[in-house]
N, CA, C and O atoms as a Tinker XYZ file with bonds, in Angstrom:
   440  protein
     1  N     16.895000    9.113000   -9.418000    73     2
     2  CA    16.323000    7.474000   -8.757000    64     1     3
     3  C     14.362000    7.469000   -9.089000    63     2     4     5
     4  O     13.458000    8.305000   -9.058000    81     3
     5  N     14.498000    6.002000   -9.387000    73     3     6
     6  CA    12.585000    5.903000   -9.919000    64     5     7
     7  C     12.486000    6.079000   -8.701000    63     6     8     9
     8  O     13.379000    6.093000   -7.853000    81     7
     9  N     10.861000    6.282000   -8.536000    73     7    10
    10  CA    10.107000    6.186000   -7.302000    64     9    11
    11  C      9.135000    4.592000   -7.869000    63    10    12    13
    12  O      9.065000    4.344000   -9.072000    81    11
    13  N      8.549000    3.775000   -6.945000    73    11    14
    14  CA     7.897000    2.961000   -7.529000    64    13    15
    15  C      6.440000    3.445000   -7.462000    63    14    16    17
    16  O      6.024000    4.451000   -6.887000    81    15
    17  N      5.713000    2.491000   -8.194000    73    15    18
    18  CA     4.153000    3.149000   -8.430000    64    17    19
    19  C      3.442000    3.521000   -6.915000    63    18    20    21
    20  O      2.891000    4.619000   -6.983000    81    19
    21  N      3.344000    3.033000   -5.885000    73    19    22
    22  CA     2.611000    3.112000   -4.742000    64    21    23
    23  C      3.335000    4.560000   -4.255000    63    22    24    25
    24  O      2.669000    5.453000   -3.731000    81    23
    25  N      4.745000    4.670000   -4.492000    73    23    26
    26  CA     5.293000    5.837000   -3.989000    64    25    27
    27  C      4.505000    6.941000   -4.746000    63    26    28    29
    28  O      3.729000    7.637000   -4.090000    81    27
    29  N      4.638000    7.137000   -5.986000    73    27    30
    30  CA     3.894000    8.240000   -6.634000    64    29    31
    31  C      2.844000    8.141000   -6.557000    63    30    32    33
    32  O      2.466000    9.309000   -6.640000    81    31
    33  N      1.502000    7.192000   -6.383000    73    31    34
    34  CA     0.245000    7.574000   -6.029000    64    33    35
    35  C      0.055000    7.809000   -5.035000    63    34    36    37
    36  O     -1.034000    8.377000   -4.951000    81    35
    37  N      0.794000    7.632000   -3.596000    73    35    38
    38  CA     1.175000    8.561000   -2.003000    64    37    39
    39  C      0.954000    9.583000   -2.508000    63    38    40    41
    40  O     -0.176000    9.995000   -2.771000    81    39
    41  N      2.211000   10.281000   -2.771000    73    39    42
    42  CA     3.017000   11.514000   -3.455000    64    41    43
    43  C      1.541000   12.173000   -4.097000    63    42    44    45
    44  O      1.474000   13.387000   -3.906000    81    43
    45  N      0.620000   11.714000   -4.659000    73    43    46
    46  CA    -0.528000   12.115000   -5.371000    64    45    47
    47  C     -1.737000   12.326000   -4.931000    63    46    48    49
    48  O     -2.519000   13.191000   -5.324000    81    47
    49  N     -1.903000   11.511000   -4.087000    73    47    50
    50  CA    -2.803000   11.594000   -2.888000    64    49    51
    51  C     -2.294000   12.873000   -2.046000    63    50    52    53
    52  O     -2.866000   13.963000   -2.024000    81    51
    53  N     -1.191000   12.557000   -1.405000    73    51    54
    54  CA    -1.121000   13.820000   -0.108000    64    53    55
    55  C     -1.092000   15.453000   -1.132000    63    54    56    57
    56  O     -1.143000   16.561000   -0.598000    81    55
    57  N     -1.013000   15.256000   -2.455000    73    55    58
    58  CA    -0.857000   16.735000   -2.884000    64    57    59
    59  C     -2.045000   16.967000   -3.128000    63    58    60    61
    60  O     -2.266000   18.169000   -2.982000    81    59
    61  N     -3.220000   16.213000   -3.531000    73    59    62
    62  CA    -4.516000   16.460000   -4.238000    64    61    63
    63  C     -5.403000   16.409000   -2.543000    63    62    64    65
    64  O     -6.502000   16.964000   -2.524000    81    63
    65  N     -5.028000   15.924000   -1.555000    73    63    66
    66  CA    -5.787000   16.236000   -0.165000    64    65    67
    67  C     -5.456000   17.352000    0.539000    63    66    68    69
    68  O     -6.003000   17.661000    1.597000    81    67
    69  N     -4.531000   18.015000   -0.023000    73    67    70
    70  CA    -3.472000   19.164000    0.521000    64    69    71
    71  C     -4.377000   20.316000    0.150000    63    70    72    73
    72  O     -4.863000   21.159000    0.905000    81    71
    73  N     -4.550000   20.152000   -1.570000    73    71    74
    74  CA    -5.106000   21.213000   -2.346000    64    73    75
    75  C     -6.460000   21.001000   -2.104000    63    74    76    77
    76  O     -7.178000   21.564000   -2.930000    81    75
    77  N     -7.119000   20.295000   -1.133000    73    75    78
    78  CA    -8.468000   20.415000   -0.953000    64    77    79
    79  C     -8.808000   20.843000    0.811000    63    78    80    81
    80  O     -9.795000   20.968000    1.536000    81    79
    81  N     -7.267000   20.965000    0.916000    73    79    82
    82  CA    -7.497000   21.648000    2.457000    64    81    83
    83  C     -8.085000   20.480000    3.230000    63    82    84    85
    84  O     -9.216000   20.481000    3.716000    81    83
    85  N     -7.285000   19.567000    3.293000    73    83    86
    86  CA    -8.001000   18.266000    4.047000    64    85    87
    87  C     -6.442000   18.193000    5.125000    63    86    88    89
    88  O     -5.354000   18.669000    4.799000    81    87
    89  N     -6.779000   17.402000    6.543000    73    87    90
    90  CA    -5.337000   16.968000    7.064000    64    89    91
    91  C     -4.826000   15.848000    6.883000    63    90    92    93
    92  O     -5.393000   14.757000    6.932000    81    91
    93  N     -3.791000   16.065000    6.677000    73    91    94
    94  CA    -3.540000   14.287000    6.567000    64    93    95
    95  C     -3.625000   13.333000    7.693000    63    94    96    97
    96  O     -3.235000   13.331000    8.861000    81    95
    97  N     -4.174000   12.650000    7.044000    73    95    98
    98  CA    -4.529000   10.923000    8.300000    64    97    99
    99  C     -3.599000   11.185000    9.534000    63    98   100   101
   100  O     -4.004000   11.516000   10.649000    81    99
   101  N     -2.138000   10.964000    9.126000    73    99   102
   102  CA    -1.386000   10.525000   10.306000    64   101   103
   103  C     -1.455000   11.916000   10.660000    63   102   104   105
   104  O     -0.725000   11.849000   11.648000    81   103
   105  N     -1.737000   12.947000   10.604000    73   103   106
   106  CA    -1.541000   14.205000   11.947000    64   105   107
   107  C     -3.379000   14.244000   12.692000    63   106   108   109
   108  O     -3.864000   15.044000   13.492000    81   107
   109  N     -4.008000   13.025000   12.006000    73   107   110
   110  CA    -5.039000   13.437000   12.823000    64   109   111
   111  C     -5.226000   12.554000   14.307000    63   110   112   113
   112  O     -4.958000   11.389000   14.603000    81   111
   113  N     -5.958000   13.968000   15.262000    73   111   114
   114  CA    -5.279000   13.623000   16.656000    64   113   115
   115  C     -6.868000   13.027000   16.894000    63   114   116   117
   116  O     -7.751000   13.502000   16.180000    81   115
   117  N     -7.189000   12.079000   17.810000    73   115   118
   118  CA    -8.336000   11.054000   18.368000    64   117   119
   119  C     -8.740000   12.213000   19.379000    63   118   120   121
   120  O     -7.954000   12.922000   20.007000    81   119
   121  N    -10.189000   12.260000   19.409000    73   119   122
   122  CA   -11.361000   13.039000   19.922000    64   121   123
   123  C    -11.656000   14.347000   19.446000    63   122   124   125
   124  O    -12.596000   15.036000   19.842000    81   123
   125  N    -10.499000   14.785000   18.251000    73   123   126
   126  CA   -10.923000   15.932000   17.781000    64   125   127
   127  C    -11.144000   15.432000   16.107000    63   126   128   129
   128  O    -10.826000   14.430000   15.466000    81   127
   129  N    -11.979000   16.914000   15.752000    73   127   130
   130  CA   -12.653000   17.167000   14.126000    64   129   131
   131  C    -11.729000   17.441000   13.273000    63   130   132   133
   132  O    -10.910000   18.355000   13.362000    81   131
   133  N    -11.853000   16.513000   12.267000    73   131   134
   134  CA   -10.938000   16.661000   11.106000    64   133   135
   135  C    -11.925000   16.434000    9.872000    63   134   136   137
   136  O    -12.986000   15.819000    9.772000    81   135
   137  N    -11.030000   17.295000    8.823000    73   135   138
   138  CA   -11.513000   16.982000    7.489000    64   137   139
   139  C    -10.523000   16.092000    6.669000    63   138   140   141
   140  O     -9.474000   16.668000    6.383000    81   139
   141  N    -10.653000   14.737000    6.211000    73   139   142
   142  CA    -9.487000   14.312000    5.486000    64   141   143
   143  C    -10.281000   13.997000    4.057000    63   142   144   145
   144  O    -11.462000   13.925000    3.716000    81   143
   145  N     -8.882000   13.837000    3.356000    73   143   146
   146  CA    -9.597000   13.266000    1.593000    64   145   147
   147  C     -8.385000   12.566000    1.197000    63   146   148   149
   148  O     -7.184000   12.689000    1.441000    81   147
   149  N     -9.204000   11.690000    0.413000    73   147   150
   150  CA    -8.252000   10.306000   -0.062000    64   149   151
   151  C     -9.359000    9.625000   -0.825000    63   150   152   153
   152  O    -10.504000    9.995000   -1.085000    81   151
   153  N     -8.436000    8.098000   -1.220000    73   151   154
   154  CA    -9.515000    7.694000   -1.930000    64   153   155
   155  C    -10.013000    6.228000   -0.899000    63   154   156   157
   156  O     -9.627000    5.973000    0.241000    81   155
   157  N    -11.048000    5.381000   -1.824000    73   155   158
   158  CA   -11.434000    4.353000   -0.871000    64   157   159
   159  C    -10.649000    2.745000   -1.401000    63   158   160   161
   160  O    -10.632000    2.255000   -2.530000    81   159
   161  N    -10.146000    2.296000   -0.311000    73   159   162
   162  CA    -9.558000    1.105000   -0.734000    64   161   163
   163  C    -10.303000   -0.015000   -0.741000    63   162   164   165
   164  O    -10.478000   -0.801000   -1.671000    81   163
   165  N    -10.921000   -0.050000    0.838000    73   163   166
   166  CA   -12.138000   -0.791000    0.515000    64   165   167
   167  C    -13.341000   -1.346000    1.401000    63   166   168   169
   168  O    -13.118000   -1.413000    2.610000    81   167
   169  N    -14.352000   -1.673000    1.027000    73   167   170
   170  CA   -15.636000   -1.161000    1.534000    64   169   171
   171  C    -16.652000   -2.175000    1.888000    63   170   172   173
   172  O    -17.503000   -2.619000    1.117000    81   171
   173  N    -16.463000   -2.539000    3.285000    73   171   174
   174  CA   -17.836000   -3.577000    3.524000    64   173   175
   175  C    -18.581000   -3.493000    4.470000    63   174   176   177
   176  O    -18.338000   -2.612000    5.295000    81   175
   177  N    -19.679000   -4.335000    4.661000    73   175   178
   178  CA   -20.821000   -4.529000    5.237000    64   177   179
   179  C    -20.119000   -5.360000    6.331000    63   178   180   181
   180  O    -19.752000   -6.469000    5.941000    81   179
   181  N    -19.815000   -5.012000    7.817000    73   179   182
   182  CA   -19.983000   -5.381000    8.755000    64   181   183
   183  C    -20.843000   -5.063000   10.304000    63   182   184   185
   184  O    -20.733000   -3.978000   10.874000    81   183
   185  N    -21.698000   -6.208000   10.846000    73   183   186
   186  CA   -22.236000   -6.040000   11.614000    64   185   187
   187  C    -21.844000   -5.546000   12.846000    63   186   188   189
   188  O    -21.170000   -6.327000   13.517000    81   187
   189  N    -22.125000   -4.273000   13.409000    73   187   190
   190  CA   -22.014000   -3.394000   15.003000    64   189   191
   191  C    -23.065000   -3.767000   15.861000    63   190   192   193
   192  O    -24.125000   -3.141000   15.867000    81   191
   193  N    -22.818000   -4.913000   16.717000    73   191   194
   194  CA   -24.197000   -4.686000   18.082000    64   193   195
   195  C    -25.031000   -5.385000   17.593000    63   194   196   197
   196  O    -25.826000   -5.650000   18.495000    81   195
   197  N    -25.459000   -6.053000   16.290000    73   195   198
   198  CA   -26.486000   -6.498000   15.777000    64   197   199
   199  C    -27.231000   -5.688000   14.787000    63   198   200   201
   200  O    -28.291000   -5.957000   14.222000    81   199
   201  N    -26.560000   -4.762000   14.696000    73   199   202
   202  CA   -27.082000   -3.739000   13.862000    64   201   203
   203  C    -25.864000   -4.004000   12.467000    63   202   204   205
   204  O    -24.738000   -4.496000   12.540000    81   203
   205  N    -26.638000   -3.445000   11.194000    73   203   206
   206  CA   -25.645000   -3.186000    9.819000    64   205   207
   207  C    -24.654000   -2.231000   10.133000    63   206   208   209
   208  O    -24.924000   -1.404000   11.004000    81   207
   209  N    -23.605000   -2.201000    9.600000    73   207   210
   210  CA   -22.410000   -1.196000    9.266000    64   209   211
   211  C    -21.628000   -0.753000    8.238000    63   210   212   213
   212  O    -20.514000   -1.186000    8.533000    81   211
   213  N    -21.530000   -0.122000    7.156000    73   211   214
   214  CA   -20.766000   -0.271000    6.488000    64   213   215
   215  C    -19.383000    0.296000    6.433000    63   214   216   217
   216  O    -19.482000    1.509000    6.249000    81   215
   217  N    -18.259000   -0.044000    6.508000    73   215   218
   218  CA   -17.149000    0.503000    6.727000    64   217   219
   219  C    -16.223000    0.691000    5.850000    63   218   220   221
   220  O    -15.757000   -0.313000    5.311000    81   219
   221  N    -15.629000    2.236000    5.416000    73   219   222
   222  CA   -14.972000    2.128000    4.437000    64   221   223
   223  C    -13.327000    2.211000    4.528000    63   222   224   225
   224  O    -12.924000    3.132000    5.239000    81   223
   225  N    -12.454000    1.497000    3.995000    73   223   226
   226  CA   -11.004000    2.078000    4.262000    64   225   227
   227  C    -10.227000    3.428000    3.470000    63   226   228   229
   228  O     -9.785000    3.386000    2.322000    81   227
   229  N    -10.189000    4.448000    4.254000    73   227   230
   230  CA    -9.577000    5.580000    3.079000    64   229   231
   231  C     -8.390000    5.718000    3.431000    63   230   232   233
   232  O     -7.996000    5.669000    4.596000    81   231
   233  N     -7.616000    5.929000    2.306000    73   231   234
   234  CA    -5.925000    6.322000    2.328000    64   233   235
   235  C     -5.975000    7.560000    1.855000    63   234   236   237
   236  O     -6.940000    7.948000    1.197000    81   235
   237  N     -4.788000    8.434000    2.178000    73   235   238
   238  CA    -4.625000    9.500000    1.386000    64   237   239
   239  C     -2.979000    9.862000    1.306000    63   238   240   241
   240  O     -2.553000   11.015000    1.368000    81   239
   241  N     -2.251000    8.831000    1.178000    73   239   242
   242  CA    -0.907000    8.502000    0.899000    64   241   243
   243  C     -0.175000    8.895000    2.218000    63   242   244   245
   244  O      1.018000    9.197000    2.219000    81   243
   245  N     -0.969000    8.875000    3.376000    73   243   246
   246  CA    -0.038000    9.052000    4.461000    64   245   247
   247  C     -0.095000    7.820000    5.410000    63   246   248   249
   248  O      0.729000    7.094000    5.966000    81   247
   249  N     -1.657000    7.935000    5.327000    73   247   250
   250  CA    -2.441000    6.450000    6.377000    64   249   251
   251  C     -3.494000    6.569000    5.819000    63   250   252   253
   252  O     -3.990000    7.219000    4.898000    81   251
   253  N     -3.905000    5.430000    6.916000    73   251   254
   254  CA    -5.768000    5.039000    6.235000    64   253   255
   255  C     -6.320000    5.209000    7.974000    63   254   256   257
   256  O     -5.777000    5.052000    9.067000    81   255
   257  N     -7.793000    5.644000    7.465000    73   255   258
   258  CA    -9.007000    5.711000    8.003000    64   257   259
   259  C     -9.945000    5.268000    8.135000    63   258   260   261
   260  O    -10.395000    5.004000    7.021000    81   259
   261  N    -10.932000    4.844000    9.277000    73   259   262
   262  CA   -11.632000    3.462000    8.665000    64   261   263
   263  C    -13.029000    4.890000    9.020000    63   262   264   265
   264  O    -13.110000    5.552000   10.055000    81   263
   265  N    -13.969000    4.991000    7.754000    73   263   266
   266  CA   -15.261000    5.377000    7.913000    64   265   267
   267  C    -16.251000    4.715000    8.490000    63   266   268   269
   268  O    -16.451000    3.712000    7.805000    81   267
   269  N    -16.951000    4.749000    9.361000    73   267   270
   270  CA   -18.125000    3.686000    9.738000    64   269   271
   271  C    -19.226000    4.346000    9.967000    63   270   272   273
   272  O    -19.414000    5.078000   10.938000    81   271
   273  N    -20.577000    3.946000    8.424000    73   271   274
   274  CA   -21.411000    4.456000    9.044000    64   273   275
   275  C    -22.632000    3.690000    9.648000    63   274   276   277
   276  O    -23.228000    2.874000    8.944000    81   275
   277  N    -22.933000    3.880000   10.650000    73   275   278
   278  CA   -23.619000    2.868000   11.235000    64   277   279
   279  C    -25.053000    2.904000   10.885000    63   278   280   281
   280  O    -25.639000    3.985000   10.927000    81   279
   281  N    -25.758000    1.683000   10.498000    73   279   282
   282  CA   -27.358000    1.615000   10.670000    64   281   283
   283  C    -27.308000    1.533000    8.783000    63   282   284   285
   284  O    -28.328000    1.382000    8.111000    81   283
   285  N    -26.011000    1.659000    8.237000    73   283   286
   286  CA   -26.386000    1.474000    6.900000    64   285   287
   287  C    -25.835000    0.167000    6.180000    63   286   288   289
   288  O    -25.245000   -0.650000    6.888000    81   287
   289  N    -26.015000   -0.141000    4.542000    73   287   290
   290  CA   -25.988000   -1.555000    4.256000    64   289   291
   291  C    -24.894000   -0.829000    2.838000    63   290   292   293
   292  O    -23.680000   -0.898000    2.651000    81   291
   293  N    -25.833000   -0.265000    2.175000    73   291   294
   294  CA   -24.976000    0.463000    1.131000    64   293   295
   295  C    -25.205000    1.721000    0.952000    63   294   296   297
   296  O    -26.132000    2.276000    1.542000    81   295
   297  N    -24.333000    2.417000    0.043000    73   295   298
   298  CA   -24.600000    3.959000   -0.030000    64   297   299
   299  C    -23.775000    4.396000   -1.125000    63   298   300   301
   300  O    -22.578000    4.613000   -1.309000    81   299
   301  N    -25.143000    4.462000   -1.970000    73   299   302
   302  CA   -24.842000    5.267000   -3.493000    64   301   303
   303  C    -23.234000    5.711000   -3.883000    63   302   304   305
   304  O    -23.213000    6.915000   -3.631000    81   303
   305  N    -22.265000    5.429000   -4.235000    73   303   306
   306  CA   -20.889000    6.168000   -4.589000    64   305   307
   307  C    -20.137000    5.672000   -3.673000    63   306   308   309
   308  O    -18.922000    5.640000   -3.871000    81   307
   309  N    -20.542000    5.306000   -2.784000    73   307   310
   310  CA   -19.296000    4.816000   -1.679000    64   309   311
   311  C    -18.717000    3.302000   -2.352000    63   310   312   313
   312  O    -19.265000    2.248000   -2.032000    81   311
   313  N    -17.543000    3.338000   -3.322000    73   311   314
   314  CA   -16.972000    1.617000   -3.718000    64   313   315
   315  C    -15.533000    2.230000   -3.734000    63   314   316   317
   316  O    -15.129000    3.383000   -3.590000    81   315
   317  N    -15.025000    1.257000   -3.921000    73   315   318
   318  CA   -13.325000    1.098000   -3.934000    64   317   319
   319  C    -12.902000    2.241000   -4.778000    63   318   320   321
   320  O    -13.697000    2.783000   -5.545000    81   319
   321  N    -11.838000    2.567000   -4.673000    73   319   322
   322  CA   -11.178000    3.074000   -5.755000    64   321   323
   323  C    -11.843000    4.799000   -6.308000    63   322   324   325
   324  O    -11.551000    5.494000   -7.281000    81   323
   325  N    -12.945000    5.029000   -5.024000    73   323   326
   326  CA   -13.906000    6.761000   -5.198000    64   325   327
   327  C    -12.900000    7.657000   -4.361000    63   326   328   329
   328  O    -12.351000    7.260000   -3.333000    81   327
   329  N    -12.780000    8.504000   -4.738000    73   327   330
   330  CA   -11.951000    9.859000   -4.419000    64   329   331
   331  C    -13.503000   10.321000   -3.274000    63   330   332   333
   332  O    -14.686000   10.302000   -3.614000    81   331
   333  N    -12.848000   10.745000   -1.736000    73   331   334
   334  CA   -13.633000   10.758000   -1.051000    64   333   335
   335  C    -13.597000   12.273000   -0.526000    63   334   336   337
   336  O    -12.642000   12.806000   -1.091000    81   335
   337  N    -14.190000   13.121000    0.256000    73   335   338
   338  CA   -13.746000   14.016000    1.379000    64   337   339
   339  C    -14.450000   13.419000    2.473000    63   338   340   341
   340  O    -15.428000   12.707000    2.243000    81   339
   341  N    -14.123000   13.597000    3.436000    73   339   342
   342  CA   -15.040000   13.310000    5.027000    64   341   343
   343  C    -14.258000   14.413000    6.161000    63   342   344   345
   344  O    -13.215000   15.057000    6.278000    81   343
   345  N    -15.324000   14.181000    6.761000    73   343   346
   346  CA   -15.120000   15.269000    7.935000    64   345   347
   347  C    -15.940000   14.726000    9.321000    63   346   348   349
   348  O    -17.165000   14.815000    9.249000    81   347
   349  N    -15.549000   14.342000   10.188000    73   347   350
   350  CA   -15.638000   14.304000   11.515000    64   349   351
   351  C    -14.825000   14.349000   12.589000    63   350   352   353
   352  O    -13.791000   14.993000   12.769000    81   351
   353  N    -15.713000   13.193000   13.650000    73   351   354
   354  CA   -14.784000   13.250000   15.048000    64   353   355
   355  C    -13.442000   11.908000   15.184000    63   354   356   357
   356  O    -13.642000   10.731000   15.483000    81   355
   357  N    -12.323000   12.455000   14.911000    73   355   358
   358  CA   -11.444000   11.010000   14.915000    64   357   359
   359  C    -11.568000   10.286000   15.992000    63   358   360   361
   360  O    -11.637000   10.937000   17.035000    81   359
   361  N    -11.631000    8.900000   16.099000    73   359   362
   362  CA   -11.768000    7.966000   17.407000    64   361   363
   363  C    -10.350000    6.743000   17.323000    63   362   364   365
   364  O     -9.533000    6.818000   16.405000    81   363
   365  N    -10.282000    5.995000   18.086000    73   363   366
   366  CA    -9.386000    5.198000   17.739000    64   365   367
   367  C    -10.498000    3.891000   18.450000    63   366   368   369
   368  O    -11.205000    3.793000   19.453000    81   367
   369  N    -10.190000    3.134000   17.415000    73   367   370
   370  CA   -10.786000    1.769000   18.295000    64   369   371
   371  C     -9.482000    0.403000   17.515000    63   370   372   373
   372  O     -9.311000    0.243000   16.306000    81   371
   373  N     -8.769000   -0.370000   18.622000    73   371   374
   374  CA    -7.863000   -1.276000   18.644000    64   373   375
   375  C     -6.494000   -1.024000   17.514000    63   374   376   377
   376  O     -6.006000   -1.729000   16.632000    81   375
   377  N     -6.155000    0.463000   18.092000    73   375   378
   378  CA    -4.765000    1.417000   17.474000    64   377   379
   379  C     -4.991000    2.093000   16.021000    63   378   380   381
   380  O     -4.071000    2.684000   15.455000    81   379
   381  N     -6.320000    1.960000   15.442000    73   379   382
   382  CA    -6.287000    2.769000   14.091000    64   381   383
   383  C     -7.685000    3.496000   14.385000    63   382   384   385
   384  O     -8.613000    3.182000   15.130000    81   383
   385  N     -7.496000    4.560000   13.540000    73   383   386
   386  CA    -8.285000    5.802000   13.398000    64   385   387
   387  C     -9.835000    5.337000   12.582000    63   386   388   389
   388  O    -10.049000    4.839000   11.477000    81   387
   389  N    -10.792000    5.788000   13.761000    73   387   390
   390  CA   -11.988000    5.568000   12.966000    64   389   391
   391  C    -12.562000    6.662000   13.042000    63   390   392   393
   392  O    -12.261000    7.423000   13.962000    81   391
   393  N    -13.614000    7.048000   12.017000    73   391   394
   394  CA   -14.375000    8.210000   12.125000    64   393   395
   395  C    -15.930000    7.695000   11.695000    63   394   396   397
   396  O    -16.141000    7.518000   10.495000    81   395
   397  N    -17.032000    7.451000   12.678000    73   395   398
   398  CA   -18.319000    7.226000   13.092000    64   397   399
   399  C    -19.405000    7.993000   11.804000    63   398   400   401
   400  O    -18.496000    8.440000   11.105000    81   399
   401  N    -20.031000    8.198000   11.448000    73   399   402
   402  CA   -20.870000    8.791000   10.203000    64   401   403
   403  C    -20.688000   10.022000    9.908000    63   402   404   405
   404  O    -21.571000   10.854000   10.120000    81   403
   405  N    -19.514000   10.337000    9.371000    73   403   406
   406  CA   -18.687000   11.054000    8.774000    64   405   407
   407  C    -20.018000   11.725000    8.087000    63   406   408   409
   408  O    -21.090000   11.171000    7.845000    81   407
   409  N    -19.578000   13.257000    7.816000    73   407   410
   410  CA   -20.163000   14.051000    6.817000    64   409   411
   411  C    -19.219000   13.866000    5.468000    63   410   412   413
   412  O    -18.055000   14.045000    5.825000    81   411
   413  N    -19.288000   13.556000    3.967000    73   411   414
   414  CA   -19.020000   13.122000    3.507000    64   413   415
   415  C    -19.180000   13.750000    1.749000    63   414   416   417
   416  O    -20.314000   13.655000    1.278000    81   415
   417  N    -18.348000   14.211000    1.060000    73   415   418
   418  CA   -18.181000   14.697000    0.012000    64   417   419
   419  C    -17.474000   14.076000   -0.985000    63   418   420   421
   420  O    -16.246000   14.020000   -0.916000    81   419
   421  N    -18.410000   13.346000   -2.400000    73   419   422
   422  CA   -17.830000   12.216000   -3.101000    64   421   423
   423  C    -17.054000   12.995000   -4.494000    63   422   424   425
   424  O    -17.606000   13.687000   -5.350000    81   423
   425  N    -15.892000   12.696000   -4.408000    73   423   426
   426  CA   -14.889000   13.493000   -5.451000    64   425   427
   427  C    -14.831000   12.965000   -6.778000    63   426   428   429
   428  O    -15.493000   11.927000   -6.800000    81   427
   429  N    -14.206000   13.283000   -8.173000    73   427   430
   430  CA   -14.456000   12.876000   -9.186000    64   429   431
   431  C    -13.321000   11.464000   -9.257000    63   430   432   433
   432  O    -12.426000   11.200000   -8.454000    81   431
   433  N    -13.701000   10.746000  -10.439000    73   431   434
   434  CA   -12.570000    9.646000  -10.757000    64   433   435
   435  C    -13.469000    8.294000   -9.476000    63   434   436   437
   436  O    -13.959000    8.525000   -8.371000    81   435
   437  N    -13.383000    7.122000  -10.144000    73   435   438
   438  CA   -13.741000    6.100000   -9.668000    64   437   439
   439  C    -13.099000    4.899000  -10.175000    63   438   440
   440  O    -13.416000    3.795000   -9.731000    81   439
């Protein structure tokens, strides 16, 4: 039985993230430190409390998490389609997983 392109991409992302020792985003608990890895879907500049904030949506094939860098307008290499590994404290806002000012490592492929 043939899988859709999206399903195949999700499976590949899950395998790659597992190989990097990352926790699947769907298993990340709030108020705990986790390492996640995946592909950036979107990158936007959104002010928070009057200060700039760069937000990126990271997808690992299981779920998404928003990575937020406060006080930043742009970070070299943080672009949609880029593979990334991030580590930090996971929290929840409006029912979505968020990681503020994570440590990150850019991976191959853009």
